[in-house]
C-alpha positions as CSV (number, residue, x, y, z in Angstrom):
1,M,34.7,-9.4,15.6
2,S,31.8,-7.2,16.9
3,E,30.0,-8.3,20.0
4,Q,26.6,-9.4,19.4
5,N,25.4,-6.4,21.6
6,E,27.3,-3.8,20.3
7,I,25.2,-0.5,19.6
8,L,25.0,-0.3,16.0
9,W,22.0,2.9,15.8
10,Q,20.8,5.4,18.0
11,P,17.5,7.2,18.3
12,G,18.5,11.0,17.3
13,E,16.6,13.9,18.3
14,A,14.0,13.0,15.4
15,E,13.0,9.8,17.0
16,L,13.1,11.1,20.1
17,Q,11.0,14.0,19.6
18,Q,9.0,13.9,15.9
19,S,8.0,10.2,15.9
20,N,4.7,9.1,16.5
21,I,5.5,6.9,20.0
22,A,7.3,10.4,21.2
23,H,3.4,12.0,20.3
24,Y,1.6,9.3,22.0
25,I,3.6,9.7,25.1
26,D,3.2,13.2,25.0
27,W,-0.3,12.8,24.2
28,L,-0.6,9.8,27.0
29,A,0.3,12.7,29.9
30,A,-1.7,15.6,28.6
31,E,-4.8,13.2,28.7
32,G,-3.7,11.8,32.5
33,Y,-2.6,8.1,32.0
34,G,0.4,9.2,32.7
35,R,4.1,10.5,32.5
36,F,6.4,7.7,31.0
37,E,10.0,8.1,31.1
38,D,11.5,6.0,28.4
39,Y,10.3,3.1,26.1
40,H,10.6,0.3,29.5
41,A,8.8,2.2,31.9
42,L,5.7,2.6,28.9
43,H,5.7,-0.9,27.7
44,A,5.7,-2.1,31.7
45,W,2.4,0.2,32.2
46,S,1.1,-1.2,28.8
47,I,1.0,-4.9,30.3
48,E,0.3,-3.3,34.3
49,D,-2.9,-1.8,33.0
50,L,-4.0,-3.6,29.9
51,E,-7.4,-2.2,30.0
52,R,-6.3,1.3,29.6
53,F,-3.7,0.8,27.5
54,W,-6.0,-0.8,24.6
55,A,-8.5,1.9,25.9
56,S,-5.4,4.7,25.1
57,I,-4.7,3.2,21.8
58,W,-8.4,3.0,20.6
59,D,-8.4,6.6,21.2
60,Y,-4.9,7.8,19.8
61,T,-5.4,6.1,16.4
62,G,-8.6,7.4,15.8
63,V,-11.0,4.5,15.8
64,I,-14.5,5.0,13.7
65,A,-17.1,3.0,14.9
66,S,-20.8,3.8,15.1
67,R,-21.3,2.3,18.5
68,P,-18.6,2.5,21.2
69,Y,-17.5,-0.1,23.1
70,D,-19.0,-0.9,26.4
71,R,-15.8,-1.9,28.1
72,V,-12.1,-3.0,26.7
73,L,-12.4,-6.8,28.1
74,G,-15.8,-8.4,28.6
75,R,-13.6,-11.6,29.8
76,R,-10.4,-11.5,30.7
77,E,-9.4,-15.3,30.4
78,M,-7.0,-17.1,28.0
79,P,-8.5,-18.5,25.9
80,G,-11.6,-17.2,25.4
81,A,-11.0,-13.5,26.0
82,E,-13.5,-10.8,24.4
83,W,-12.4,-7.8,23.0
84,F,-14.5,-4.6,23.1
85,P,-17.8,-6.1,23.8
86,G,-20.6,-3.6,22.2
87,A,-18.9,-1.7,19.5
88,R,-19.7,-1.7,16.0
89,L,-17.2,-0.6,13.7
90,N,-16.1,-1.9,10.3
91,F,-12.3,-2.7,9.2
92,A,-12.5,-1.6,5.6
93,E,-13.8,1.7,6.5
94,N,-11.3,2.3,9.0
95,L,-8.1,1.5,6.7
96,L,-9.9,3.9,3.9
97,R,-10.4,6.9,6.4
98,H,-7.8,8.7,4.6
99,A,-10.0,8.7,1.2
100,L,-13.1,9.3,3.2
101,H,-12.0,12.3,5.4
102,G,-9.1,13.4,3.5
103,D,-7.2,14.1,0.6
104,A,-8.9,11.9,-1.9
105,S,-6.3,13.0,-4.5
106,A,-3.0,12.0,-2.7
107,E,-1.2,8.5,-4.0
108,A,-2.6,5.8,-2.5
109,L,-1.0,3.4,-3.8
110,L,1.6,1.9,-6.7
111,A,1.8,-1.3,-8.4
112,V,4.7,-2.9,-9.9
113,S,4.5,-6.7,-11.3
114,E,6.9,-8.3,-13.7
115,S,4.2,-8.6,-16.2
116,G,2.9,-5.3,-16.8
117,A,3.0,-1.4,-16.6
118,P,3.4,0.1,-13.3
119,V,-0.4,1.4,-12.0
120,R,-0.8,4.5,-9.6
121,L,-4.4,4.7,-7.9
122,S,-5.3,7.8,-5.6
123,R,-7.0,7.3,-2.9
124,G,-10.3,8.6,-4.4
125,E,-9.7,6.0,-7.5
126,L,-9.2,3.4,-4.9
127,L,-12.4,3.9,-3.3
128,E,-14.6,3.8,-6.6
129,Q,-12.8,0.7,-7.2
130,V,-13.7,-0.8,-4.3
131,A,-17.4,0.3,-4.4
132,A,-17.5,-0.5,-7.9
133,L,-16.5,-4.3,-7.1
134,Q,-19.0,-4.5,-4.1
135,G,-21.8,-4.0,-6.6
136,F,-20.4,-7.0,-8.3
137,L,-20.0,-8.7,-4.8
138,R,-23.5,-8.1,-3.7
139,A,-25.1,-9.2,-6.8
140,Q,-23.7,-12.7,-6.4
141,G,-25.6,-13.0,-3.0
142,V,-22.0,-11.9,-0.6
143,G,-23.1,-10.6,3.0
144,P,-21.5,-10.3,6.4
145,G,-20.2,-13.7,7.2
146,D,-19.4,-15.3,3.5
147,R,-16.1,-16.3,2.3
148,V,-14.0,-14.0,-0.3
149,A,-11.4,-16.1,-1.3
150,G,-8.3,-15.0,-3.8
151,V,-5.3,-16.9,-5.5
152,V,-3.9,-13.1,-6.2
153,G,-0.6,-11.7,-6.7
154,N,0.7,-8.5,-4.8
155,T,-1.5,-6.1,-6.7
156,E,-4.0,-3.5,-6.7
157,H,-6.5,-6.3,-7.5
158,A,-5.8,-8.3,-4.3
159,L,-6.5,-4.9,-1.9
160,I,-8.9,-3.7,-3.7
161,G,-11.0,-7.4,-2.9
162,M,-9.9,-7.4,0.4
163,L,-11.5,-4.4,1.2
164,A,-14.5,-4.7,-1.1
165,A,-15.2,-8.0,0.8
166,T,-14.7,-6.6,4.3
167,G,-16.5,-3.7,3.7
168,L,-19.2,-6.0,3.4
169,G,-18.5,-7.8,6.4
170,A,-17.6,-10.9,4.3
171,I,-14.4,-12.9,5.3
172,W,-11.2,-12.1,3.0
173,S,-8.5,-15.0,2.7
174,S,-5.6,-15.5,0.2
175,A,-3.4,-17.5,-1.6
176,S,-0.2,-17.0,-3.6
177,P,-0.9,-18.2,-7.7
178,D,1.9,-20.2,-7.0
179,F,0.3,-22.7,-5.3
180,G,-0.7,-25.7,-7.2
181,V,-4.8,-26.8,-7.5
182,S,-4.0,-29.1,-4.0
183,G,-2.3,-26.3,-1.8
184,V,-5.4,-24.3,-2.9
185,L,-8.5,-26.9,-2.3
186,D,-6.5,-27.9,1.0
187,R,-7.0,-23.9,2.4
188,F,-10.4,-22.7,0.4
189,S,-12.3,-26.1,0.3
190,Q,-12.7,-25.9,4.2
191,I,-14.0,-21.8,4.1
192,E,-16.4,-22.6,1.2
193,P,-15.8,-19.0,-0.6
194,K,-18.9,-17.5,-2.3
195,V,-16.6,-15.8,-4.9
196,L,-13.3,-16.8,-6.0
197,L,-10.9,-13.8,-7.2
198,A,-8.0,-15.8,-9.4
199,V,-5.5,-14.3,-11.6
200,N,-5.3,-15.2,-14.9
201,G,-1.5,-16.3,-14.5
202,Y,1.5,-14.9,-13.2
203,S,5.2,-13.7,-13.6
204,Y,8.0,-15.1,-11.9
205,N,11.7,-14.2,-12.6
206,G,10.9,-13.4,-16.4
207,K,8.9,-16.6,-17.1
208,P,4.9,-16.3,-17.5
209,F,3.1,-18.9,-15.8
210,P,-0.6,-19.0,-17.1
211,R,-3.4,-20.7,-14.8
212,L,-6.6,-21.1,-16.4
213,E,-6.7,-24.5,-16.8
214,Q,-5.9,-24.5,-12.9
215,N,-8.5,-22.0,-12.2
216,A,-11.1,-24.0,-14.0
217,E,-10.1,-26.7,-11.8
218,L,-11.3,-24.9,-8.7
219,A,-14.3,-23.6,-10.3
220,E,-15.5,-27.3,-10.7
221,R,-14.2,-28.3,-7.3
222,L,-14.6,-25.9,-4.7
223,P,-18.6,-26.2,-3.2
224,G,-20.8,-23.4,-2.7
225,L,-18.8,-21.0,-5.7
226,A,-21.5,-18.5,-7.2
227,A,-18.4,-16.6,-9.3
228,V,-15.1,-16.7,-10.1
229,L,-13.5,-13.2,-11.2
230,S,-10.6,-13.8,-13.4
231,I,-7.8,-10.9,-13.0
232,P,-5.9,-10.0,-16.1
233,L,-2.6,-10.3,-14.5
234,L,-1.1,-12.1,-17.5
235,P,-2.2,-9.3,-20.3
236,D,-1.5,-11.8,-23.3
237,V,-3.3,-15.1,-21.5
238,G,-7.4,-13.8,-21.6
239,H,-9.9,-15.3,-19.7
240,P,-11.7,-18.5,-19.2
241,E,-15.1,-18.8,-21.3
242,G,-18.9,-19.1,-19.8
243,E,-19.9,-19.4,-16.0
244,P,-18.9,-18.9,-13.7
245,F,-16.1,-17.0,-14.7
246,T,-16.3,-12.9,-15.0
247,P,-13.4,-10.7,-16.1
248,W,-12.2,-8.4,-13.5
249,D,-12.5,-5.2,-15.8
250,E,-16.2,-5.8,-17.0
251,A,-17.3,-7.1,-13.1
252,L,-16.2,-3.2,-12.2
253,A,-17.4,-1.5,-15.3
254,A,-21.1,-2.9,-14.9
255,H,-21.2,-1.4,-11.1
256,A,-19.0,1.6,-11.9
257,G,-20.3,4.6,-9.9
258,A,-21.7,2.3,-6.9
259,R,-21.5,3.8,-3.6
260,P,-19.1,2.2,-0.6
261,V,-20.8,0.2,1.9
262,F,-19.5,-0.5,5.4
263,E,-21.4,-2.7,7.2
264,Q,-21.3,-2.3,11.3
265,L,-20.1,-5.2,13.0
266,P,-18.9,-6.5,16.2
267,A,-15.3,-6.0,17.1
268,D,-14.9,-10.0,17.1
269,H,-16.5,-10.1,13.9
270,P,-13.8,-12.2,11.5
271,V,-12.5,-10.5,8.8
272,Y,-9.4,-12.3,7.7
273,I,-8.7,-16.3,7.8
274,L,-5.4,-17.1,7.2
275,Y,-3.6,-20.9,7.3
276,S,-1.0,-22.7,9.1
277,S,1.9,-23.6,7.4
278,G,0.5,-26.8,6.5
279,T,3.8,-28.9,6.7
280,T,2.7,-31.7,9.1
281,G,-0.8,-31.8,8.0
282,V,-4.3,-29.9,6.0
283,P,-3.6,-26.3,7.0
284,K,-5.5,-25.0,9.9
285,C,-7.7,-22.0,9.3
286,I,-7.1,-19.4,11.6
287,V,-9.6,-16.6,12.0
288,H,-8.9,-12.9,12.9
289,G,-11.5,-10.8,14.2
290,A,-11.6,-6.9,12.6
291,G,-11.1,-5.1,16.0
292,G,-8.4,-7.1,16.7
293,M,-6.6,-6.7,13.6
294,L,-7.2,-2.9,12.9
295,L,-6.4,-2.0,16.8
296,N,-2.9,-4.3,16.9
297,H,-1.9,-3.1,13.2
298,S,-2.8,0.2,14.0
299,K,-0.3,0.2,17.3
300,E,2.3,-1.3,15.3
301,L,2.5,0.6,12.5
302,M,2.0,3.7,13.7
303,L,3.5,3.5,16.8
304,H,6.5,0.9,16.6
305,A,7.3,0.9,12.4
306,D,6.4,5.0,13.2
307,L,4.7,4.8,9.4
308,K,3.3,8.4,8.8
309,P,0.9,10.2,6.4
310,G,3.6,11.0,3.4
311,D,5.3,7.8,3.9
312,T,5.6,5.5,1.4
313,F,5.7,2.0,2.7
314,F,7.3,-1.2,0.8
315,Y,7.2,-5.0,1.7
316,F,8.4,-7.9,-0.4
317,T,5.2,-10.5,0.4
318,T,3.3,-13.0,-1.6
319,C,-0.6,-12.5,-0.7
320,G,0.0,-16.0,0.8
321,W,2.0,-14.7,3.5
322,M,0.8,-12.7,6.2
323,M,2.8,-9.6,5.7
324,W,0.6,-9.0,2.8
325,N,-1.7,-8.6,5.3
326,W,0.0,-6.3,7.5
327,L,1.0,-4.0,4.5
328,A,-2.5,-3.8,3.6
329,S,-3.0,-2.1,7.3
330,G,-0.3,0.7,6.2
331,L,-3.2,2.4,4.7
332,V,-4.7,3.1,8.0
333,T,-1.9,5.3,8.5
334,G,-1.8,7.5,5.5
335,A,1.3,6.6,4.3
336,R,1.7,5.4,0.4
337,L,1.9,1.5,-0.6
338,V,4.0,0.0,-2.9
339,L,3.1,-3.4,-3.7
340,F,5.6,-5.4,-5.6
341,E,4.5,-9.0,-7.8
342,G,7.1,-10.7,-9.1
343,S,10.9,-12.4,-8.0
344,P,12.9,-10.0,-5.6
345,G,16.2,-11.3,-7.4
346,Y,14.8,-10.6,-11.5
347,P,16.3,-9.2,-12.9
348,N,18.8,-9.1,-10.1
349,L,18.7,-8.5,-6.6
350,D,19.2,-4.7,-7.0
351,V,15.2,-4.2,-8.3
352,C,13.8,-4.0,-4.9
353,W,16.7,-1.2,-3.9
354,D,16.4,0.4,-7.4
355,L,12.4,0.8,-6.5
356,A,13.5,2.1,-2.9
357,E,15.1,5.1,-4.7
358,R,12.8,5.4,-7.8
359,E,9.7,5.6,-5.2
360,G,11.6,7.3,-2.3
361,I,10.7,4.5,0.0
362,T,10.9,5.3,3.4
363,H,10.0,2.5,5.4
364,F,11.2,-1.1,3.3
365,G,10.1,-4.6,4.8
366,T,11.7,-7.6,3.9
367,S,12.9,-11.3,5.0
368,A,16.3,-12.1,6.6
369,K,17.2,-14.3,3.6
370,F,16.8,-11.2,1.4
371,L,19.0,-9.2,3.5
372,G,21.4,-12.7,3.5
373,G,21.5,-13.3,0.1
374,C,22.3,-9.5,-1.0
375,R,25.1,-9.6,1.6
376,K,26.1,-12.9,0.2
377,K,26.3,-11.4,-3.4
378,G,28.6,-8.7,-2.2
379,L,25.8,-5.5,-2.9
380,A,26.3,-2.3,-1.5
381,P,22.9,-0.5,-2.4
382,G,23.9,2.4,-0.3
383,E,26.8,3.0,-2.6
384,A,24.9,2.3,-5.6
385,H,21.7,4.2,-4.6
386,D,20.1,7.3,-3.6
387,L,18.2,6.0,-0.1
388,S,18.2,9.7,1.4
389,A,14.4,8.8,1.9
390,L,15.0,5.1,3.7
391,R,14.0,5.4,7.4
392,V,13.1,2.2,8.3
393,I,13.9,-1.6,7.4
394,F,12.1,-4.3,8.5
395,S,13.0,-8.0,8.0
396,T,11.2,-10.9,9.4
397,G,10.9,-14.7,8.4
398,S,13.7,-16.3,10.5
399,P,16.2,-14.7,12.7
400,L,18.2,-12.0,11.3
401,L,22.2,-12.9,11.6
402,P,24.5,-10.8,13.3
403,E,26.3,-10.7,10.0
404,D,23.4,-9.3,8.6
405,Y,22.9,-6.3,10.8
406,D,26.6,-5.5,10.0
407,W,26.1,-5.6,6.2
408,V,23.0,-3.3,6.4
409,Y,24.5,-0.5,8.9
410,G,27.5,-1.2,6.5
411,E,26.2,-1.5,3.1
412,V,22.9,-0.1,3.3
413,K,22.9,3.2,5.1
414,R,24.2,3.9,8.8
415,N,21.4,6.1,9.9
416,V,18.3,4.0,9.6
417,L,16.4,1.7,11.8
418,L,16.4,-1.7,11.6
419,A,13.8,-3.1,13.0
420,S,13.7,-7.1,13.2
421,I,10.0,-8.2,13.7
422,S,9.1,-11.5,15.2
423,G,5.6,-12.8,15.5
424,G,3.3,-15.2,13.3
425,T,0.2,-15.8,11.0
426,D,-1.2,-16.9,14.4
427,I,-1.8,-13.3,15.4
428,C,-0.9,-11.6,12.0
429,G,1.2,-9.8,13.5
430,C,4.4,-9.8,16.2
431,F,5.2,-10.1,19.9
432,V,8.7,-8.5,19.4
433,G,10.1,-5.9,17.4
434,G,11.1,-2.4,16.7
435,T,10.7,1.1,17.8
436,P,12.0,4.3,17.2
437,N,13.3,5.0,20.6
438,L,15.6,2.7,21.4
439,P,19.0,1.9,20.0
440,V,19.5,-1.2,17.7
441,R,21.9,-3.7,19.2
442,R,23.8,-6.3,17.0
443,G,21.8,-9.6,16.8
444,E,18.8,-8.2,19.0
445,I,15.5,-7.8,18.4
446,Q,14.9,-4.4,20.1
447,C,11.7,-5.0,22.7
448,R,8.8,-6.7,23.3
449,L,6.1,-5.0,21.7
450,L,3.6,-2.9,23.4
451,G,0.8,-4.4,25.2
452,V,2.1,-7.9,24.7
453,D,3.5,-9.6,27.9
454,A,5.7,-11.6,26.7
455,A,8.2,-13.9,28.4
456,A,10.6,-16.9,28.2
457,Y,9.3,-20.0,30.1
458,D,11.3,-23.4,31.1
459,D,10.1,-27.1,30.3
460,D,8.2,-26.3,34.2
461,G,6.4,-23.2,33.1
462,Q,8.8,-21.3,35.2
463,D,9.8,-17.7,33.7
464,A,13.6,-18.8,32.5
465,G,14.3,-15.1,33.4
466,R,17.4,-14.3,31.2
467,G,17.7,-17.8,30.4
468,R,16.3,-19.5,26.7
469,G,12.8,-20.9,27.0
470,E,9.8,-21.1,25.3
471,L,8.3,-17.8,24.0
472,V,5.3,-17.1,25.7
473,V,2.4,-14.6,26.2
474,R,1.0,-13.9,29.8
475,Q,-2.3,-12.0,29.4
476,P,-4.6,-12.1,26.6
477,F,-3.4,-9.8,23.7
478,P,-6.3,-8.1,21.1
479,A,-4.4,-10.5,18.1
480,M,-5.5,-13.5,19.6
481,P,-7.5,-15.5,16.8
482,V,-11.4,-15.7,17.4
483,Q,-11.5,-19.4,16.3
484,F,-10.2,-21.9,13.8
485,W,-12.2,-22.6,11.3
486,N,-15.1,-25.5,11.9
487,D,-13.3,-26.0,15.7
488,P,-16.9,-25.4,17.7
489,D,-15.6,-26.6,21.1
490,K,-12.1,-24.8,20.4
491,R,-10.7,-28.2,20.9
492,R,-8.0,-27.6,17.9
493,Y,-7.4,-23.8,18.9
494,K,-6.5,-24.7,22.8
495,G,-4.3,-27.6,21.9
496,A,-2.2,-25.2,19.2
497,Y,-1.6,-22.6,21.9
498,F,-2.8,-23.0,25.5
499,D,-2.1,-27.1,26.1
500,T,1.6,-26.8,26.9
501,F,0.8,-24.1,29.4
502,P,-2.4,-24.0,30.6
503,G,-3.9,-20.4,30.5
504,V,-0.7,-19.0,29.1
505,W,-0.3,-18.7,25.5
506,A,2.6,-20.7,24.2
507,H,4.1,-19.7,20.7
508,G,6.0,-22.2,19.4
509,D,9.6,-20.1,19.3
510,Y,12.6,-20.6,21.5
511,V,13.6,-17.1,23.1
512,R,15.9,-15.2,25.0
513,F,15.2,-11.8,27.0
514,T,18.1,-9.8,27.2
515,E,18.9,-7.7,30.3
516,R,18.1,-4.7,27.9
517,G,14.8,-6.0,27.4
518,G,15.1,-7.1,23.8
519,A,15.0,-10.7,22.5
520,V,17.1,-13.0,20.5
521,I,15.0,-15.9,18.9
522,Y,17.0,-19.4,18.5
523,G,14.6,-20.6,15.7
524,R,11.3,-22.6,16.4
525,S,10.8,-24.6,19.4
526,D,9.5,-27.7,17.4
527,A,12.5,-27.9,15.4
528,T,14.7,-27.6,18.7
529,L,17.7,-29.9,18.7
530,N,18.4,-31.7,21.8
531,P,21.7,-33.5,21.8
532,G,22.4,-35.3,25.0
533,G,19.4,-33.0,26.4
534,V,20.9,-29.9,25.9
535,R,18.2,-27.7,23.8
536,I,20.0,-25.9,21.5
537,G,18.3,-23.3,18.4
538,T,19.1,-23.8,14.9
539,A,19.5,-20.4,14.3
540,E,22.7,-20.7,16.6
541,I,24.6,-23.3,14.1
542,Y,23.2,-21.2,11.3
543,R,24.9,-17.8,11.9
544,Q,27.9,-19.7,11.9
545,V,27.5,-21.9,8.7
546,E,25.9,-18.2,7.3
547,Q,29.8,-16.8,7.4
548,V,31.3,-19.6,4.8
549,P,31.1,-18.2,1.5
550,E,31.4,-21.7,0.2
551,V,28.1,-22.7,1.3
552,A,24.8,-21.0,-0.4
553,D,22.3,-22.2,2.0
554,S,21.9,-24.8,5.1
555,L,19.9,-26.6,7.2
556,V,20.0,-28.2,10.7
557,V,18.0,-31.5,12.1
558,G,18.4,-33.9,14.9
559,E,18.9,-37.0,13.4
560,P,18.3,-40.1,15.7
561,V,21.0,-42.2,16.6
562,D,20.9,-45.2,19.2
563,G,18.2,-43.7,21.5
564,D,19.7,-40.2,21.3
565,V,19.9,-37.3,18.5
566,R,23.1,-36.0,16.6
567,V,22.8,-32.6,14.8
568,L,22.6,-33.3,10.9
569,L,23.9,-30.0,8.7
570,L,22.5,-30.5,5.3
571,V,24.5,-27.7,3.1
572,V,24.0,-26.1,-0.8
573,M,27.6,-25.2,-2.0
574,A,27.8,-22.3,-3.8
575,E,28.3,-22.3,-7.5
576,G,31.9,-24.3,-8.3
577,E,32.5,-25.0,-4.7
578,P,33.2,-28.4,-3.7
579,L,32.5,-30.0,-0.1
580,T,36.0,-31.2,0.5
581,D,37.0,-32.6,4.5
582,E,39.0,-29.5,4.9
583,L,36.1,-27.3,4.5
584,V,33.9,-29.9,6.9
585,Q,36.8,-29.5,9.6
586,R,36.4,-25.4,9.1
587,I,32.4,-25.6,9.7
588,K,32.5,-27.6,12.7
589,R,35.9,-25.8,14.0
590,S,33.6,-22.3,13.2
591,I,30.5,-23.4,14.9
592,K,32.6,-25.3,18.1
593,E,34.7,-21.9,18.6
594,N,32.0,-19.6,18.0
595,A,28.8,-21.8,20.0
596,S,29.4,-24.8,21.3
597,P,31.1,-28.1,21.0
598,R,27.3,-29.8,21.4
599,H,26.5,-27.5,18.4
600,V,28.6,-29.1,16.3
601,P,27.4,-31.4,13.2
602,G,27.6,-35.4,13.4
603,R,27.5,-35.1,9.9
604,I,27.9,-32.8,7.4
605,V,25.8,-33.5,3.9
606,E,25.9,-32.1,0.6
607,V,22.4,-31.3,-1.2
608,P,20.9,-29.8,-4.0
609,D,18.5,-27.9,-2.9
610,I,17.0,-27.2,0.5
611,P,13.1,-27.1,1.3
612,Y,11.1,-24.1,1.8
613,T,7.3,-23.2,2.5
614,R,5.7,-20.8,0.3
615,S,6.2,-17.7,2.3
616,G,10.2,-18.6,2.4
617,K,10.8,-20.3,5.7
618,K,12.9,-23.3,6.1
619,V,11.2,-26.2,6.7
620,E,13.3,-28.3,9.1
621,I,10.5,-30.2,10.6
622,A,9.5,-32.0,7.1
623,V,13.1,-33.6,6.9
624,A,12.9,-34.4,10.6
625,R,10.3,-36.5,10.4
626,M,12.2,-38.0,7.4
627,L,15.1,-38.9,9.6
628,Q,12.1,-40.3,12.0
629,G,10.6,-43.0,9.1
630,R,7.6,-40.4,9.4
631,E,5.9,-39.1,6.6
632,P,7.2,-35.8,5.4
633,G,4.2,-33.9,5.7
634,N,2.1,-31.7,3.6
635,R,4.3,-31.0,0.3
636,A,2.0,-29.1,-1.5
637,A,2.5,-26.7,1.5
638,L,6.2,-26.4,0.3
639,S,7.5,-24.0,-2.4
640,N,9.9,-26.4,-3.9
641,P,8.8,-30.3,-2.6
642,E,11.2,-32.0,-5.2
643,A,14.2,-30.6,-2.3
644,L,12.5,-33.3,0.0
645,D,13.4,-36.4,-2.5
646,A,17.1,-35.2,-3.3
647,I,17.5,-35.0,0.4
648,A,16.4,-38.6,0.8
649,A,18.7,-39.7,-1.6
650,R,21.4,-38.2,-0.2
651,L,20.2,-39.6,3.1
């Protein structure tokens, strides 16, 4: 069996000499910032000289601002850091820079959906539709600080809506159309949008799901709503009649020829409202600032992802997941976006790989769950498809198993940067991830990202060194939220990140940093198991169970027993496979030999399904709460809440 730290990919001359980060290092030397021999030296400088580093990112990435900042950091403390005071800029203007100042005829995006024909828009066409939608929004009274919300699919409509709203200085917030009415209201009723964009339905796994009744209920129950813009995602469904509904095509046609508007606003002006998962209560409304999002996404996409003009960037995501916001920011690099709305498994798991071949995708983003699913199905995309254009594969959502590293390099492509990235909705970005100028090691995230002073802290708030601990960030970074909505004294904001270690951001992940500067994520620290007082990350158990072909899916929780906790493993069996005593013993033996005796489940129970959030993350906490005799939390936050009932019946 391969060692976890085996090198699977090494940067070649192209990555070391021609990548964006290589150009950035040369630029730093030419501009007098210093000479950096390798990534580790660059990262050390980026946190030791935090203000000069972020000033260099502002200049190198070419931020468009009508007024420069007075200084990089007005206030340095956490929470309460103030970034780029004095600056005036517009988020959408920066994302549309290649339409405004470059080749407007170049293709900006391709939108593919299960329910309709592909749509291609040039940069100029995208800008024209953004301006037309702005005309409609302005007619509804939308201006700086107003909220524009979308129950939208990952199509051109969502991107146009976001750019139009943020261009006017409004705040964009979105949810996926598979959310029920209560799930949407849990989010949007808190922020009271002035305009709602809503698809008339969506298609998933080849089945249409109309939403006219749900949209009518939302229009009645959302306070302060001036208009609902109905998007024709299902061509045969039509639109609701009468006020406050307006069909998308009519709204844009009425304002065709309008000129785009880019309100110049402070760097900390809100641009996005995202939401916590809501699995333990009503979701928290996380407010992100325009400057922080622009600078951090530009850094991540240009330097770490190596996105360039002419590249093609695909990420499988819904508009209820922060990866959609990350994908949208790809416009700032001059890359073409590929938007995908539908199931990544319909009609089969090859659909996204087919798209990668057909469109020459250079950057392919997905979830660890998808890659694991492809591995378990025995797919060999590299053999079945021409993936010669593919340079980078992103994986996030959960820890990427070592076996999935093996599968990517064995069955997808040998010469590709596999960038496992980890961050969160809380920062709409990453703490750790990939870089083209370091090797990829099996089971290990490559690096802390530039400007992120990340560490692992033990329970006493001390640096755990190479040991496991709570993922923390010790210095400010621009992607920190500017606030929570309706949290004027920032009490909930402070409680979410700064109560554990005062003055230090505690993220809620359980992590180990290696001697090479890489990272291994063991799962959420609030789902960490403590049998006998020994802290265990759930990912360590998943790594073993995922190798058992008879098991299709699994979930690990701590089960209270006699004042202690024992490990409970829930398994979904592959079709036609029974959970036999022999298989139970084989699973336990594998976990004992490859993890430790403390990792071995006290019980292994077969269940029909595992609960997931709508962004595809396993919901360990809800099951743990059930085992403690508590309510599992907000069922509307789950994509399959019925799984909880089935688990309760088995336990």
